[in-house]
Structure formats: structure tokens, C-alpha cells
N, C-alpha and C positions, 0 to 999 in steps of 0.2 A: 597235849601238855607234856613238856619234857619231864623225865623222871628226875628224882633227886640226884641220882648218880650223874646224869647228863648235865644237870645244872652245875654240879661240883667240877666236872671235867671242863665245862666251858669257863668257869671261874678260874680254874688252874691255868688254862690256856691264855686267858686275859692277863693274869698275873705274870706269866712268862713273857708275853708280848711287852708288857709294861717294863719289866726288868731289862729286856733286850734293848728297848728304846732309851731307858733312863740310865743304864749302867754299861751295857756292852757297846752301844752304838751312839754315844753322845756326839760323835762326829757328823752324824747325818742331820742335816738342817731341816727344820720344819718346812721351810719354803720349798725345798727339793721334794720332800714327801708329798706336799700338797700338789705340786706341779706334776709329779709322776703318778701318784696313787689317788689323788682326790681327797686325802685326809692327812692329818698330822697329829702331833701330840695334843695340840689345843682342841682339835676335834674330839679326840678320845676323852679329854677331860670334860668337854661339853656333854658328851654322851653319858659320862658318869653322872654329871649334874642332872641331866634329864631323867636318868634312871632313878636317881634319888627323889626327884620331884614326883615321879610316878608312884613312889612308895610313901608319899606324903612327907618327905624329908626336905626341909628348907635348906638349900645350899647355894651360896653365891658363886659367881664365876671364879673369883680369886681363890676361894676355899677349895673348889673343885680342882683348880689347877695345882694348888699346893699339895693336895692329897695325891694327885696323879704324878706330879713331878718329884715329889718328896722334898721340895724346897719352894721358896717363893719364885715368882716369875722373874723378878729382878736378879735373884741369885743365878737362875738358869741362864739368863741372857748374859750376865757378866762372865760366867764360867764357860759357856759353850756356844753361844750364838755368834755367828760371824756376819759381816755386812753382806747384803745381797746385791747382786749386780742389777743393772737396769733390765737386762734380759730376764733374769729371775723374777723381778718385780712385775714385769709385763705379763709373763706366763702365769704368775700368781693371780693377777686380776681375773684372767680367764678361768683358771681352775677354781678359784673361790666362787665366782659367779655360777659356774656349772655345778658345783658340789655343795656349797654352803648357802649361797645366796638364793637358791631356788626354793627353799623351804620357808 
């Protein structure tokens, strides 16, 4: 079992990753992250929701996304999301099936 210090360091690293994605690199599209890395901001918010459930905390998908994004999904899309190309969409189908759809 990790020590309290290790848990705190992991939490700090997660918060920094969240800040990086939500403030520093809003230009990086979720579809590109999924296609290249096999996860995206939505995955991170889903993992947040799953961790809450493991702790007995009831949290819906939209609530988890808003907590992670710091705004509603509609606001994020309006401010930062760009249209995906057909090639990006095709690659996403494969990446999603390999990384998300397998569970």
C-alpha cells in the first residue's frame, strides 16, 4: 500500500496534468490525444468518476466532466474544440475500440 506521502505526490502530479491539459494546452484536441495516446480528457474524467464510485461517491458522467474540465462540456466544446477530419474520426474509432471499448 502506498504511503500517505506517495498518495499526496500522485495527487499533485494528477492536478498538474489536469492544469496542463485544461489551461496550458487547450489547443490539443481530445481526438488527437485518443488517437496518439489511447486516452483523452474524457477518459481522465471517467477515471475520476470511477474512483469516486470506488469510494462510494455517486457521481454522474457530466458532473465528473465538469469537475475535471472546470466548465461544462458545452462550454469546453464552444471554446476549444475544433472539427475533426475524416481521417481523425476513422483513427478514433480504432483507438476507442482498443482502449475504451475493450472494458
